[in-house]
C-alpha positions in Angstrom: -72.6 -8.0 91.1 -70.7 -7.1 87.7 -68.7 -10.4 85.6 -67.7 -13.1 87.5 -66.4 -11.6 90.6 -68.3 -12.7 93.7 -68.4 -10.1 96.6 -66.8 -11.8 100.0 -68.8 -12.9 102.6 -68.7 -11.1 105.8 -69.5 -12.8 109.0 -69.7 -10.3 111.9 -72.4 -10.0 115.0 -75.6 -8.6 114.5 -76.1 -5.2 115.2 -79.2 -2.9 116.0 -77.8 -1.3 112.7 -78.7 -4.4 110.8 -82.0 -5.3 111.7 -84.2 -3.2 109.2 -82.4 -5.5 107.1 -82.8 -8.6 108.9 -86.4 -8.6 109.4 -86.4 -7.3 105.9 -85.2 -10.8 105.3 -87.3 -12.4 108.3 -90.5 -11.0 106.5 -89.7 -12.6 103.4 -88.5 -15.9 104.1 -91.0 -16.8 107.4 -95.1 -16.6 107.7 -94.1 -15.1 111.8 -91.5 -13.2 111.4 -89.6 -12.1 114.9 -90.7 -8.5 115.8 -87.9 -5.8 116.3 -88.5 -5.9 119.7 -87.7 -9.5 119.9 -84.8 -8.7 118.3 -83.3 -5.9 120.3 -83.9 -8.6 123.7 -81.7 -11.0 122.1 -78.9 -8.4 121.1 -79.6 -6.9 124.9 -78.7 -10.1 126.5 -75.2 -11.1 126.2 -74.9 -13.9 127.8 -75.4 -17.4 125.9 -76.0 -15.3 123.3 -74.6 -15.7 119.3 -76.3 -13.7 116.5 -75.1 -13.2 113.4 -75.2 -11.5 110.0 -73.6 -12.0 106.7 -73.0 -9.3 104.5 -71.7 -8.7 100.8 -70.5 -5.0 101.2 -73.5 -3.0 103.1 -75.9 -5.4 102.6 -77.4 -7.8 105.0 -78.0 -11.2 102.9 -78.5 -14.0 105.8 -78.2 -14.5 109.6 -78.5 -16.6 112.5 -78.7 -16.8 116.4 -78.4 -19.1 118.9 -79.1 -19.0 122.7 -76.7 -21.7 125.0 -78.5 -23.0 128.2 -77.2 -25.1 130.9 -74.5 -26.6 128.5 -77.1 -26.5 125.1 -76.8 -24.6 122.4 -80.2 -24.1 120.6 -80.1 -22.7 117.2 -83.3 -19.9 117.2 -82.9 -18.7 113.7 -81.4 -19.0 110.4 -82.3 -17.4 107.0 -80.5 -16.5 103.8 -82.6 -13.6 101.3 -84.1 -15.4 99.1 -82.0 -13.4 96.0 -79.1 -15.5 98.1 -80.0 -18.3 98.5 -78.3 -22.0 97.5 -74.9 -19.8 97.7 -73.9 -21.5 100.9 -74.0 -18.6 103.3 -76.1 -20.5 106.1 -73.3 -22.9 105.6 -71.3 -20.1 106.2 -73.1 -18.6 109.3 -73.6 -22.5 110.6 -69.8 -23.0 110.7 -69.1 -19.8 112.7 -72.5 -19.9 114.9 -71.3 -23.6 116.0 -68.0 -22.6 117.3 -69.4 -20.0 119.1 -71.8 -22.2 120.6 -68.6 -23.9 121.8 -67.3 -20.9 123.0 -69.9 -20.2 124.9 -69.8 -23.8 126.9 -71.7 -25.9 125.1 -71.7 -29.3 124.8 -74.3 -29.9 122.0 -76.8 -28.4 120.0 -80.4 -28.6 118.8 -83.4 -27.5 116.5 -86.1 -27.2 115.0 -87.1 -27.6 111.9 -90.2 -27.3 109.4 -91.0 -31.3 108.7 -91.2 -30.0 105.0 -87.4 -28.0 104.5 -85.9 -31.2 103.7 -83.4 -28.6 102.0 -82.3 -27.3 105.7 -83.3 -30.7 107.1 -80.1 -31.9 104.5 -77.3 -29.1 105.8 -78.1 -29.4 109.4 -77.4 -33.3 108.6 -74.0 -32.2 107.2 -73.5 -30.6 110.8 -74.2 -33.5 112.4 -77.5 -32.8 113.3 -80.0 -36.1 113.6 -83.7 -36.4 113.6 -84.4 -36.6 117.6 -88.1 -36.4 117.5 -91.5 -34.3 116.2 -92.7 -31.7 117.7 -96.7 -31.8 116.1 -98.3 -29.0 115.0 -95.3 -26.6 116.4 -95.6 -24.4 113.9 -98.1 -21.7 114.5 -99.3 -20.6 110.9 -100.0 -23.5 109.2 -99.8 -26.3 112.1 -96.9 -28.1 110.7 -94.9 -30.7 112.6 -91.2 -29.5 113.4 -88.7 -32.3 113.2 -86.4 -31.7 116.1 -82.7 -32.0 115.8 -79.6 -32.6 117.9 -75.6 -33.1 117.7 -73.6 -34.3 120.6 -70.0 -33.5 121.6 -69.8 -30.4 119.5 -66.7 -29.2 122.0 -65.2 -32.6 120.9 -61.9 -32.6 118.7 -63.8 -34.5 116.3 -66.5 -31.8 115.9 -64.1 -29.4 114.6 -62.4 -31.5 112.0 -66.1 -31.6 110.6 -66.2 -28.3 110.7 -63.2 -27.8 108.9 -63.7 -30.1 106.6 -67.1 -28.5 105.3 -65.2 -25.0 105.8 -62.7 -26.6 103.5 -65.5 -27.3 100.9 -66.1 -23.4 100.3 -64.8 -22.2 97.0 -64.1 -19.0 99.2 -63.3 -18.6 103.2 -65.8 -16.4 105.0 -64.2 -13.4 105.9 -64.5 -13.1 109.8 -65.2 -9.5 111.8 -65.9 -9.3 115.5 -66.4 -12.9 115.7 -66.3 -14.9 119.1 -64.5 -17.7 116.9 -62.8 -16.2 114.9 
């Protein structure tokens, strides 16, 4: 990167051209990564979907996605390349993703997270997600339990204020390009 200059994190809609880099991250962070075909299917389904990438220059450093069904947003995936973790990239992605969920008509949001992934659980808690149950043996690779987390009233002004506070805590704002919530 050179010097103290940190490149801008640009959040954009995920496109087919990003998938090779998305899959590289997927394989680095998940024991059972999604397939190219699964991503293509999600990108082809435009109703009720939001898939984003975080880029620094031309490099995809993270991604996230959700689907909205019957007013509920389900965060399907969030990942950051190992070399770029702990730089609040997932926070930036979730900010845009949850605003997109509201734009898509969601009133609440849910996700599953590995029971052992305390860091991700802390991140989701900042966004108002609270544990609501356990899915026993949910993860096929090692039969680990998933913690099911929910946050309600994401379309309410109080939730937007929460997002604004989280965003204000970022050292530098994210640059948004072509996203719904911009």
